[in-house]
DRENDO-1510 file (C-alpha; in Angstrom, 1 decimal, always signed):
<recs>
REC; n; res; u; v; w
REC; 1; MET; +177.3; +68.2; +84.7 .
REC; 2; ALA; +174.2; +69.0; +82.7 .
REC; 3; LYS; +174.6; +71.7; +80.1 .
REC; 4; LYS; +172.9; +74.9; +81.0 .
REC; 5; LYS; +171.0; +77.2; +78.6 .
REC; 6; THR; +170.0; +80.8; +79.2 .
REC; 7; ALA; +166.7; +82.1; +78.0 .
REC; 8; TYR; +164.9; +85.4; +78.3 .
REC; 9; VAL; +161.2; +85.6; +79.1 .
REC; 10; CYS; +158.9; +88.6; +78.8 .
REC; 11; SER; +157.2; +89.3; +82.1 .
REC; 12; ASP; +154.1; +90.7; +80.3 .
REC; 13; CYS; +153.2; +88.2; +77.6 .
REC; 14; GLY; +155.5; +85.2; +78.6 .
REC; 15; SER; +157.2; +84.8; +75.3 .
REC; 16; GLU; +160.8; +83.5; +75.2 .
REC; 17; HIS; +163.8; +85.0; +73.4 .
REC; 18; ALA; +167.2; +83.6; +72.8 .
REC; 19; LYS; +169.0; +86.8; +73.8 .
REC; 20; TRP; +168.2; +90.0; +75.7 .
REC; 21; GLN; +166.8; +92.9; +73.9 .
REC; 22; GLY; +165.1; +96.1; +75.0 .
REC; 23; GLN; +161.7; +95.5; +73.5 .
REC; 24; CYS; +159.6; +92.3; +73.3 .
REC; 25; ASN; +158.9; +91.4; +69.7 .
REC; 26; ASP; +155.5; +89.8; +70.5 .
REC; 27; CYS; +153.8; +92.4; +72.8 .
REC; 28; GLY; +156.0; +95.5; +72.2 .
REC; 29; ALA; +156.7; +96.2; +75.9 .
REC; 30; TRP; +160.0; +97.7; +76.9 .
REC; 31; ASN; +162.4; +96.4; +79.5 .
REC; 32; THR; +160.3; +93.3; +80.4 .
REC; 33; LEU; +162.8; +90.5; +79.4 .
REC; 34; GLN; +164.1; +88.7; +82.4 .
REC; 35; GLU; +166.9; +86.1; +82.4 .
REC; 36; PHE; +166.5; +82.6; +83.7 .
REC; 37; VAL; +168.6; +79.4; +83.4 .
REC; 38; VAL; +167.1; +76.3; +81.7 .
REC; 39; SER; +168.8; +73.0; +82.5 .
REC; 40; SER; +169.0; +70.4; +79.7 .
REC; 41; SER; +168.2; +67.6; +82.2 .
REC; 42; LYS; +164.5; +67.6; +82.7 .
REC; 43; THR; +163.1; +67.3; +86.2 .
REC; 44; PRO; +159.7; +65.7; +86.9 .
REC; 45; SER; +158.2; +69.1; +87.7 .
REC; 46; ARG; +159.3; +70.7; +84.5 .
REC; 47; ASP; +158.1; +67.7; +82.5 .
REC; 48; ALA; +154.7; +68.1; +84.2 .
REC; 49; SER; +154.5; +71.7; +83.4 .
REC; 50; TYR; +155.4; +71.4; +79.7 .
REC; 51; ALA; +153.5; +68.1; +79.1 .
REC; 52; GLY; +150.3; +70.1; +78.6 .
REC; 53; TYR; +147.0; +69.4; +80.2 .
REC; 54; ALA; +145.7; +66.6; +78.0 .
REC; 55; GLY; +146.4; +64.1; +80.8 .
REC; 56; ALA; +144.9; +66.4; +83.4 .
REC; 57; ALA; +141.7; +66.7; +81.4 .
REC; 58; GLY; +141.6; +62.9; +80.7 .
REC; 59; ASP; +142.6; +61.2; +77.5 .
REC; 60; GLN; +139.2; +59.8; +76.5 .
REC; 61; GLY; +139.8; +59.9; +72.8 .
REC; 62; ILE; +137.8; +61.8; +70.1 .
REC; 63; GLN; +134.1; +62.4; +70.9 .
REC; 64; ARG; +131.3; +64.2; +69.1 .
REC; 65; LEU; +130.3; +67.4; +70.7 .
REC; 66; ALA; +126.7; +66.2; +70.9 .
REC; 67; ASP; +127.8; +63.0; +72.8 .
REC; 68; VAL; +129.6; +64.9; +75.6 .
REC; 69; ASP; +128.1; +64.3; +79.0 .
REC; 70; LEU; +126.3; +67.5; +80.1 .
REC; 71; ALA; +126.0; +66.5; +83.7 .
REC; 72; GLU; +125.9; +69.4; +86.1 .
REC; 73; VAL; +129.3; +70.3; +87.5 .
REC; 74; PRO; +129.2; +69.9; +91.3 .
REC; 75; ARG; +129.9; +73.0; +93.2 .
REC; 76; VAL; +131.0; +73.6; +96.7 .
REC; 77; GLY; +129.6; +76.6; +98.6 .
REC; 78; SER; +132.3; +78.8; +100.2 .
REC; 79; GLY; +130.0; +80.0; +103.0 .
REC; 80; MET; +129.8; +83.5; +101.5 .
REC; 81; GLN; +127.1; +84.2; +98.9 .
REC; 82; GLU; +129.0; +87.2; +97.4 .
REC; 83; PHE; +132.1; +85.0; +96.9 .
REC; 84; ASP; +130.0; +82.3; +95.3 .
REC; 85; ARG; +128.4; +84.8; +93.0 .
REC; 86; VAL; +131.7; +86.0; +91.7 .
REC; 87; LEU; +132.8; +82.3; +91.2 .
REC; 88; GLY; +129.6; +81.6; +89.2 .
REC; 89; GLY; +127.8; +79.6; +91.9 .
REC; 90; GLY; +130.6; +78.1; +94.0 .
REC; 91; LEU; +133.9; +76.3; +93.9 .
REC; 92; VAL; +134.4; +73.7; +91.2 .
REC; 93; PRO; +136.5; +70.5; +92.1 .
REC; 94; GLY; +139.7; +70.4; +90.1 .
REC; 95; SER; +139.7; +74.1; +89.4 .
REC; 96; ALA; +142.5; +76.6; +89.9 .
REC; 97; ILE; +141.5; +80.0; +91.2 .
REC; 98; LEU; +143.9; +83.0; +91.4 .
REC; 99; ILE; +143.0; +85.8; +93.8 .
REC; 100; GLY; +145.0; +89.1; +93.5 .
REC; 101; GLY; +144.9; +92.4; +95.2 .
REC; 102; HIS; +147.0; +95.2; +96.7 .
REC; 103; PRO; +148.7; +94.6; +100.1 .
REC; 104; GLY; +146.2; +95.0; +102.9 .
REC; 105; ALA; +143.1; +94.5; +100.7 .
REC; 106; GLY; +142.1; +91.4; +102.6 .
REC; 107; LYS; +143.1; +88.4; +100.4 .
REC; 108; SER; +144.4; +86.3; +103.3 .
REC; 109; THR; +141.5; +87.3; +105.5 .
REC; 110; LEU; +138.9; +86.3; +102.9 .
REC; 111; LEU; +140.6; +82.9; +102.3 .
REC; 112; LEU; +141.1; +82.2; +106.0 .
REC; 113; GLN; +137.4; +82.8; +106.6 .
REC; 114; THR; +136.5; +80.6; +103.7 .
REC; 115; MET; +138.8; +77.8; +104.7 .
REC; 116; CYS; +137.7; +77.7; +108.3 .
REC; 117; THR; +134.1; +77.2; +107.0 .
REC; 118; LEU; +135.0; +74.6; +104.4 .
REC; 119; ALA; +137.2; +72.6; +106.9 .
REC; 120; ALA; +134.0; +71.6; +108.7 .
REC; 121; GLN; +132.7; +69.9; +105.5 .
REC; 122; MET; +135.9; +68.4; +103.9 .
REC; 123; PRO; +139.6; +68.0; +104.4 .
REC; 124; ALA; +141.2; +71.5; +103.9 .
REC; 125; LEU; +144.8; +72.7; +103.9 .
REC; 126; TYR; +146.1; +76.2; +104.2 .
REC; 127; VAL; +149.7; +76.5; +102.9 .
REC; 128; THR; +151.5; +79.7; +104.0 .
REC; 129; GLY; +154.8; +80.8; +102.7 .
REC; 130; GLU; +154.9; +84.5; +103.6 .
REC; 131; GLU; +153.7; +84.2; +107.2 .
REC; 132; SER; +154.4; +81.9; +110.1 .
REC; 133; LEU; +151.8; +79.6; +111.5 .
REC; 134; GLN; +151.7; +81.6; +114.6 .
REC; 135; GLN; +150.8; +84.8; +112.6 .
REC; 136; VAL; +147.9; +83.0; +110.8 .
REC; 137; ALA; +146.7; +81.5; +114.2 .
REC; 138; MET; +146.7; +85.0; +115.8 .
REC; 139; ARG; +144.7; +86.4; +112.9 .
REC; 140; ALA; +142.2; +83.5; +113.1 .
REC; 141; LYS; +141.8; +84.1; +116.9 .
REC; 142; ARG; +141.3; +87.8; +116.4 .
REC; 143; LEU; +138.6; +87.2; +113.8 .
REC; 144; GLY; +136.9; +84.6; +116.1 .
REC; 145; LEU; +137.1; +81.8; +113.5 .
REC; 146; PRO; +136.6; +78.1; +114.2 .
REC; 147; THR; +140.1; +76.6; +114.0 .
REC; 148; ASP; +139.5; +73.0; +115.1 .
REC; 149; GLN; +139.3; +71.4; +111.7 .
REC; 150; LEU; +141.7; +73.5; +109.4 .
REC; 151; ASN; +145.1; +72.0; +108.7 .
REC; 152; MET; +148.1; +74.3; +108.4 .
REC; 153; LEU; +151.4; +74.0; +106.6 .
REC; 154; SER; +154.4; +76.3; +106.2 .
REC; 155; GLU; +156.1; +75.3; +102.9 .
REC; 156; THR; +157.6; +77.0; +99.9 .
REC; 157; SER; +158.9; +74.0; +97.9 .
REC; 158; VAL; +156.4; +72.8; +95.3 .
REC; 159; ASP; +158.0; +69.4; +95.1 .
REC; 160; ARG; +157.7; +68.7; +98.9 .
REC; 161; LEU; +154.2; +70.3; +98.9 .
REC; 162; ILE; +152.9; +67.9; +96.2 .
REC; 163; GLN; +154.3; +64.9; +98.1 .
REC; 164; THR; +152.4; +66.2; +101.2 .
REC; 165; LEU; +149.2; +66.7; +99.2 .
REC; 166; GLN; +149.5; +63.2; +97.7 .
REC; 167; LYS; +149.8; +61.7; +101.3 .
REC; 168; HIS; +147.0; +63.7; +103.0 .
REC; 169; LYS; +144.6; +64.1; +100.0 .
REC; 170; PRO; +142.9; +67.4; +100.9 .
REC; 171; LYS; +139.9; +68.5; +98.9 .
REC; 172; VAL; +140.7; +72.2; +99.0 .
REC; 173; VAL; +144.1; +73.9; +99.2 .
REC; 174; VAL; +145.1; +77.5; +99.6 .
REC; 175; ILE; +148.6; +78.7; +98.5 .
REC; 176; ASP; +149.6; +82.0; +100.0 .
REC; 177; SER; +151.2; +83.1; +97.8 .
REC; 178; ILE; +152.3; +81.7; +94.5 .
REC; 179; GLN; +155.2; +84.3; +94.3 .
REC; 180; VAL; +157.1; +82.7; +97.2 .
REC; 181; MET; +156.8; +79.1; +95.8 .
REC; 182; HIS; +159.8; +77.5; +94.0 .
REC; 183; VAL; +160.5; +74.4; +92.0 .
REC; 184; ASP; +163.7; +72.5; +92.6 .
REC; 185; GLY; +166.1; +72.4; +89.6 .
REC; 186; ILE; +165.4; +75.9; +88.4 .
REC; 187; GLU; +168.2; +78.3; +89.1 .
REC; 188; SER; +166.3; +81.5; +89.7 .
REC; 189; ALA; +164.9; +83.2; +92.8 .
REC; 190; PRO; +161.3; +82.7; +93.9 .
REC; 191; GLY; +159.0; +85.3; +92.3 .
REC; 192; SER; +160.9; +85.3; +89.0 .
REC; 193; VAL; +159.1; +84.6; +85.7 .
REC; 194; SER; +160.3; +81.0; +85.5 .
REC; 195; GLN; +159.6; +80.0; +89.1 .
REC; 196; VAL; +156.1; +81.5; +89.1 .
REC; 197; ARG; +155.3; +79.8; +85.8 .
REC; 198; GLU; +156.7; +76.4; +86.7 .
REC; 199; SER; +155.1; +76.4; +90.2 .
REC; 200; ALA; +151.7; +77.4; +89.0 .
REC; 201; ALA; +151.9; +74.8; +86.2 .
REC; 202; ALA; +152.8; +71.9; +88.5 .
REC; 203; LEU; +150.2; +72.8; +91.1 .
REC; 204; THR; +147.4; +73.4; +88.5 .
REC; 205; ARG; +148.2; +70.0; +86.9 .
REC; 206; PHE; +148.0; +68.3; +90.3 .
REC; 207; ALA; +144.7; +69.9; +91.1 .
REC; 208; LYS; +143.1; +68.8; +87.8 .
REC; 209; GLN; +144.4; +65.2; +88.1 .
REC; 210; THR; +143.2; +64.8; +91.6 .
REC; 211; GLY; +140.0; +67.0; +91.6 .
REC; 212; THR; +141.4; +69.3; +94.3 .
REC; 213; ILE; +140.1; +72.8; +94.6 .
REC; 214; LEU; +143.2; +75.1; +94.4 .
REC; 215; LEU; +143.2; +78.7; +95.5 .
REC; 216; LEU; +146.3; +80.7; +94.7 .
REC; 217; VAL; +147.1; +84.2; +96.1 .
REC; 218; GLY; +148.8; +86.5; +93.7 .
REC; 219; HIS; +150.6; +89.8; +94.2 .
REC; 220; VAL; +150.0; +92.8; +92.0 .
REC; 221; THR; +152.3; +95.4; +90.5 .
REC; 222; LYS; +152.2; +99.1; +91.2 .
REC; 223; ASP; +149.8; +99.7; +88.3 .
REC; 224; GLY; +147.3; +97.1; +89.7 .
REC; 225; THR; +147.9; +94.2; +87.3 .
REC; 226; LEU; +148.8; +90.7; +88.5 .
REC; 227; ALA; +152.6; +90.2; +89.0 .
REC; 228; GLY; +154.4; +87.5; +87.2 .
REC; 229; PRO; +154.2; +86.2; +83.6 .
REC; 230; LYS; +151.0; +86.7; +81.6 .
REC; 231; VAL; +150.9; +83.0; +81.0 .
REC; 232; LEU; +149.9; +82.6; +84.7 .
REC; 233; GLU; +146.5; +84.0; +83.9 .
REC; 234; HIS; +146.1; +81.5; +81.0 .
REC; 235; MET; +146.9; +78.5; +83.2 .
REC; 236; ILE; +144.2; +79.0; +85.9 .
REC; 237; ASP; +140.4; +78.7; +85.5 .
REC; 238; CYS; +139.3; +81.8; +87.4 .
REC; 239; SER; +141.1; +85.1; +88.0 .
REC; 240; ILE; +139.6; +87.4; +90.7 .
REC; 241; MET; +140.7; +90.8; +92.0 .
REC; 242; LEU; +140.0; +92.1; +95.5 .
REC; 243; GLU; +139.9; +95.8; +95.2 .
REC; 244; GLY; +139.6; +98.5; +97.9 .
REC; 245; ASP; +141.5; +101.5; +99.2 .
REC; 246; GLY; +143.2; +101.3; +102.6 .
REC; 247; ASP; +141.1; +104.1; +104.0 .
REC; 248; SER; +137.8; +102.6; +102.9 .
REC; 249; ARG; +135.9; +99.9; +104.8 .
REC; 250; PHE; +134.4; +98.4; +101.7 .
REC; 251; ARG; +136.0; +95.8; +99.4 .
REC; 252; THR; +134.9; +94.8; +96.0 .
REC; 253; LEU; +135.6; +91.3; +94.6 .
REC; 254; ARG; +135.5; +91.3; +90.8 .
REC; 255; GLY; +135.8; +88.4; +88.4 .
REC; 256; ILE; +138.2; +89.0; +85.5 .
REC; 257; LYS; +138.3; +85.5; +84.0 .
REC; 258; ASN; +135.9; +82.6; +84.8 .
REC; 259; ARG; +135.6; +79.3; +82.9 .
REC; 260; PHE; +132.6; +78.3; +85.0 .
REC; 261; GLY; +130.5; +81.5; +85.0 .
REC; 262; ALA; +130.1; +85.0; +83.9 .
REC; 263; ILE; +132.9; +87.5; +84.1 .
REC; 264; ASN; +132.8; +91.1; +85.5 .
REC; 265; GLU; +130.6; +89.7; +88.4 .
REC; 266; LEU; +130.9; +91.9; +91.4 .
REC; 267; GLY; +130.8; +91.0; +95.1 .
REC; 268; VAL; +130.8; +93.6; +97.8 .
REC; 269; PHE; +132.3; +93.1; +101.3 .
REC; 270; ALA; +132.6; +95.4; +104.4 .
REC; 271; MET; +135.9; +95.2; +106.4 .
REC; 272; ILE; +134.9; +95.0; +110.1 .
REC; 273; ASP; +136.7; +93.8; +113.3 .
REC; 274; THR; +135.7; +90.2; +112.7 .
REC; 275; GLY; +136.9; +90.1; +109.1 .
REC; 276; LEU; +135.1; +90.6; +105.8 .
REC; 277; LYS; +131.3; +90.7; +106.0 .
REC; 278; GLU; +129.3; +90.4; +102.8 .
REC; 279; VAL; +127.0; +93.2; +101.8 .
REC; 280; LYS; +123.6; +91.8; +100.7 .
REC; 281; ASN; +122.3; +95.0; +99.2 .
REC; 282; PRO; +125.3; +96.9; +97.6 .
REC; 283; SER; +123.1; +99.7; +96.2 .
REC; 284; SER; +122.3; +100.9; +99.7 .
REC; 285; ILE; +125.9; +101.6; +100.7 .
REC; 286; PHE; +126.5; +103.7; +97.5 .
REC; 287; LEU; +123.4; +105.8; +98.0 .
REC; 288; SER; +124.2; +107.5; +101.3 .
REC; 289; ARG; +123.4; +111.0; +100.0 .
REC; 290; SER; +122.9; +114.2; +101.9 .
REC; 291; GLU; +119.4; +115.3; +102.8 .
REC; 292; GLU; +119.6; +118.5; +100.8 .
REC; 293; PRO; +119.9; +118.2; +97.0 .
REC; 294; ALA; +123.3; +119.3; +95.7 .
REC; 295; ALA; +124.3; +120.5; +92.3 .
REC; 296; GLY; +126.4; +118.1; +90.2 .
REC; 297; SER; +125.0; +114.9; +91.7 .
REC; 298; VAL; +122.8; +112.2; +90.1 .
REC; 299; VAL; +122.2; +108.5; +90.6 .
REC; 300; MET; +122.8; +106.1; +87.7 .
REC; 301; VAL; +122.1; +102.4; +87.3 .
REC; 302; ILE; +125.0; +100.3; +86.1 .
REC; 303; TRP; +125.0; +96.6; +85.4 .
REC; 304; GLU; +127.6; +94.4; +87.2 .
REC; 305; GLY; +127.7; +90.8; +86.1 .
REC; 306; THR; +124.1; +89.6; +86.6 .
REC; 307; ARG; +122.6; +92.3; +88.7 .
REC; 308; PRO; +121.9; +96.1; +88.6 .
REC; 309; LEU; +123.7; +98.5; +90.9 .
REC; 310; LEU; +122.7; +102.0; +91.9 .
REC; 311; VAL; +125.6; +104.4; +92.1 .
REC; 312; GLU; +125.9; +108.1; +92.6 .
REC; 313; ILE; +128.0; +110.1; +90.2 .
REC; 314; GLN; +129.3; +113.6; +91.1 .
REC; 315; ALA; +130.6; +116.3; +88.9 .
REC; 316; LEU; +132.4; +119.6; +89.7 .
REC; 317; VAL; +132.7; +122.2; +86.9 .
REC; 318; ASP; +134.6; +125.3; +87.8 .
REC; 319; ASP; +136.4; +128.2; +86.0 .
REC; 320; SER; +139.9; +127.3; +84.9 .
REC; 321; HIS; +142.7; +129.6; +86.1 .
REC; 322; PHE; +145.3; +128.1; +83.8 .
REC; 323; GLY; +145.8; +127.9; +80.1 .
REC; 324; HIS; +144.8; +124.3; +79.8 .
REC; 325; PRO; +141.6; +123.3; +81.7 .
REC; 326; LYS; +141.9; +120.1; +83.8 .
REC; 327; ARG; +139.9; +117.0; +83.1 .
REC; 328; VAL; +139.9; +114.4; +85.9 .
REC; 329; ALA; +137.8; +111.3; +86.1 .
REC; 330; VAL; +137.8; +108.9; +89.0 .
REC; 331; GLY; +136.1; +105.6; +88.4 .
REC; 332; LEU; +135.5; +106.3; +84.7 .
REC; 333; ASP; +137.5; +106.4; +81.6 .
REC; 334; GLN; +139.0; +109.9; +81.2 .
REC; 335; ASN; +139.3; +109.6; +77.4 .
REC; 336; ARG; +135.6; +108.8; +77.1 .
REC; 337; MET; +134.8; +111.8; +79.3 .
REC; 338; ASN; +136.5; +114.0; +76.9 .
REC; 339; LEU; +134.5; +112.6; +74.0 .
REC; 340; LEU; +131.3; +113.1; +75.9 .
REC; 341; LEU; +132.1; +116.7; +76.7 .
REC; 342; ALA; +132.8; +117.4; +73.0 .
REC; 343; ALA; +129.4; +115.8; +72.1 .
REC; 344; LEU; +127.8; +118.0; +74.8 .
REC; 345; HIS; +129.2; +121.1; +73.1 .
REC; 346; ARG; +128.4; +120.1; +69.6 .
REC; 347; HIS; +124.8; +118.8; +70.1 .
REC; 348; GLY; +123.8; +120.4; +73.3 .
REC; 349; GLY; +125.3; +123.9; +72.9 .
REC; 350; ILE; +127.0; +123.7; +76.3 .
REC; 351; HIS; +130.6; +125.0; +76.1 .
REC; 352; LEU; +132.9; +123.7; +78.8 .
REC; 353; GLY; +136.2; +124.3; +77.0 .
REC; 354; ASP; +137.3; +126.9; +79.5 .
REC; 355; GLN; +136.1; +125.0; +82.6 .
REC; 356; ASP; +137.9; +122.5; +84.8 .
REC; 357; VAL; +135.8; +119.3; +84.9 .
REC; 358; TYR; +136.1; +116.7; +87.8 .
REC; 359; ILE; +134.1; +113.5; +87.7 .
REC; 360; ASN; +133.9; +111.0; +90.6 .
REC; 361; VAL; +132.0; +107.8; +91.1 .
REC; 362; VAL; +131.0; +107.6; +94.8 .
REC; 363; GLY; +132.1; +104.6; +96.8 .
REC; 364; GLY; +135.2; +103.7; +94.8 .
REC; 365; VAL; +133.3; +101.8; +92.1 .
REC; 366; LYS; +134.9; +101.5; +88.7 .
REC; 367; VAL; +132.4; +101.8; +85.9 .
REC; 368; ASN; +133.5; +99.9; +82.7 .
REC; 369; GLU; +130.3; +100.2; +80.7 .
REC; 370; THR; +128.8; +103.0; +78.6 .
REC; 371; SER; +125.5; +103.3; +80.4 .
REC; 372; ALA; +127.0; +106.1; +82.6 .
REC; 373; ASP; +127.4; +108.5; +79.6 .
REC; 374; LEU; +124.1; +110.3; +80.0 .
REC; 375; ALA; +124.4; +110.5; +83.8 .
REC; 376; LEU; +127.9; +112.0; +83.4 .
REC; 377; LEU; +126.7; +114.8; +81.1 .
REC; 378; LEU; +123.7; +115.7; +83.2 .
REC; 379; ALA; +125.8; +115.8; +86.4 .
REC; 380; ALA; +128.3; +118.1; +84.6 .
REC; 381; LEU; +125.5; +120.3; +83.4 .
REC; 382; SER; +124.0; +120.5; +86.8 .
REC; 383; SER; +127.3; +121.6; +88.4 .
REC; 384; PHE; +127.9; +124.1; +85.5 .
REC; 385; ARG; +124.5; +125.7; +86.0 .
REC; 386; ASP; +124.6; +125.3; +89.8 .
REC; 387; GLN; +121.1; +123.8; +89.7 .
REC; 388; PRO; +120.5; +120.6; +91.6 .
REC; 389; LEU; +118.8; +117.7; +89.9 .
REC; 390; PRO; +115.8; +116.0; +91.7 .
REC; 391; LYS; +116.9; +113.5; +94.3 .
REC; 392; GLU; +114.3; +110.9; +93.1 .
REC; 393; LEU; +115.8; +110.9; +89.6 .
REC; 394; ILE; +117.8; +108.1; +88.1 .
REC; 395; VAL; +119.6; +108.3; +84.7 .
REC; 396; PHE; +121.3; +105.8; +82.4 .
REC; 397; GLY; +122.0; +105.6; +78.6 .
REC; 398; GLU; +124.8; +105.6; +76.1 .
REC; 399; VAL; +125.6; +108.8; +74.2 .
REC; 400; GLY; +126.9; +108.6; +70.7 .
REC; 401; LEU; +129.1; +111.2; +69.0 .
REC; 402; SER; +126.3; +112.2; +66.7 .
REC; 403; GLY; +124.1; +113.1; +69.7 .
REC; 404; GLU; +121.9; +110.0; +69.7 .
REC; 405; ILE; +121.0; +108.2; +73.0 .
REC; 406; ARG; +121.6; +104.5; +72.4 .
REC; 407; PRO; +119.9; +101.7; +74.5 .
REC; 408; VAL; +121.8; +99.6; +77.0 .
REC; 409; PRO; +121.4; +96.0; +78.0 .
REC; 410; SER; +118.9; +95.0; +80.7 .
REC; 411; GLY; +117.1; +98.3; +80.7 .
REC; 412; GLN; +113.9; +97.2; +82.3 .
REC; 413; GLU; +115.7; +95.4; +85.1 .
REC; 414; ARG; +117.6; +98.6; +85.9 .
REC; 415; ILE; +114.4; +100.6; +86.1 .
REC; 416; LYS; +112.7; +98.0; +88.4 .
REC; 417; GLU; +115.8; +98.1; +90.7 .
REC; 418; ALA; +115.5; +101.9; +90.9 .
REC; 419; ALA; +111.8; +101.6; +91.7 .
REC; 420; LYS; +112.6; +99.2; +94.6 .
REC; 421; HIS; +114.8; +101.9; +96.2 .
REC; 422; GLY; +112.1; +104.6; +96.0 .
REC; 423; PHE; +113.1; +106.5; +92.9 .
REC; 424; THR; +110.1; +108.0; +91.1 .
REC; 425; ARG; +111.6; +109.6; +87.9 .
REC; 426; ALA; +113.9; +108.2; +85.3 .
REC; 427; ILE; +115.5; +109.5; +82.1 .
REC; 428; VAL; +116.4; +106.5; +79.9 .
REC; 429; PRO; +116.9; +105.7; +76.2 .
REC; 430; LYS; +113.6; +105.5; +74.3 .
REC; 431; ALA; +114.4; +101.9; +73.2 .
REC; 432; ASN; +114.7; +100.9; +76.9 .
REC; 433; MET; +111.2; +102.1; +77.8 .
REC; 434; PRO; +109.3; +99.3; +79.6 .
REC; 435; ARG; +106.4; +97.7; +77.9 .
REC; 436; GLN; +104.2; +98.0; +81.0 .
REC; 437; GLU; +103.9; +100.9; +83.3 .
REC; 438; ILE; +105.8; +100.7; +86.6 .
REC; 439; PRO; +103.6; +101.9; +89.5 .
REC; 440; GLY; +104.9; +105.1; +91.0 .
REC; 441; MET; +107.6; +105.7; +88.4 .
REC; 442; LYS; +107.5; +108.4; +85.7 .
REC; 443; ILE; +109.8; +107.4; +82.9 .
REC; 444; ILE; +111.0; +109.8; +80.2 .
REC; 445; GLY; +112.3; +108.2; +77.0 .
REC; 446; VAL; +114.8; +110.1; +74.9 .
REC; 447; ASP; +116.6; +109.4; +71.7 .
REC; 448; LYS; +118.6; +112.6; +71.3 .
REC; 449; LEU; +120.9; +114.4; +73.7 .
REC; 450; GLN; +119.0; +117.7; +73.2 .
REC; 451; GLN; +115.8; +116.0; +74.4 .
REC; 452; ALA; +117.6; +114.8; +77.6 .
REC; 453; LEU; +118.8; +118.3; +78.3 .
REC; 454; GLU; +115.3; +119.8; +77.8 .
REC; 455; SER; +113.7; +117.2; +80.1 .
REC; 456; ILE; +115.6; +118.5; +83.1 .
</recs>
């Protein structure tokens, strides 16, 4: 009998410990160490996962950086331009892509639509471990997808799956999902830290050695992060999150990690009866405003990946009936909102310390950049004074704690995008003023918060 050894792995950072303890020494997280059994007799799958990826990348010896072949990496179109945009231009052979999202977001629907399209161009295999083949077939029939060329397999063993892949040699494979896969020889349940890590390592190494496009479906935890060890995100080439509330018909596909393109790229889809339909002009769906101007509403221009996006931000400022006024931000960082309200008081003379402030970004968009600072303050002031802002006005700019308005990247592209949608007025940082006049657009450049308040 092989001697067994017990190890403890942190589910957040993936570091190993010899014994259990309440806190991980590497990342500082509490109650994240999980036990798994390591066998001293190495199996081929474990050897493959720990052997590194030098063989997968090709042992070609030492080369000078200037001598590396810069031939264009071939890409395969997924059939959806929004999906290809997030991936950086399409699927790359030999890449491993991890798609996460909440239950019901549409991960399986998106991949089933993509696979049915790719199956007409190349050998494709859809591996399902959570659903039966009949369930997947019923979904494909309901969506009206072509099912003649797509191959299906119900399997949860990585060892048997790799043997099947070596035999049939598909060009693109979907694993739904990585949390149900298991490697023989590891005495832990599927979904545990060790099983997820070993399964992903073995499948990723096979994809890189054979040039197979590998798409992995990953579950998320209750706080929205990908479930499993953190090392899982380091193994794969692309990490994508499909976001969207169950009561919303729109889904956003956001790139978190991409070795073949830009990160934070955004793709927008609409969930309809026939599946996910890509939205060509995302700004139009976020600008469905009422006909009458309303106080506390203004349109801002944010930058998502490689394109501008027009989004409405709403503010509600009301008298506080409790000792501590509420501060609620949906789609924005609440801590940054508190900083901006303090700057508004110090440099704008607007005191909101006894007011409840609620901020919402319309459409469920999450804004991660600082260009929304000025729009947030102007929307809050509009609600506080109960005076609507002009409907044809767009605002963007970063606000510093000393009251200055800082420029943001791609300012001219933002203004041009707003002009295409019929906006005629803009309040922007002075450093982002365009060099040439834009027909039909009146642009006000400001470098102080007080100037921005006086301009409205």
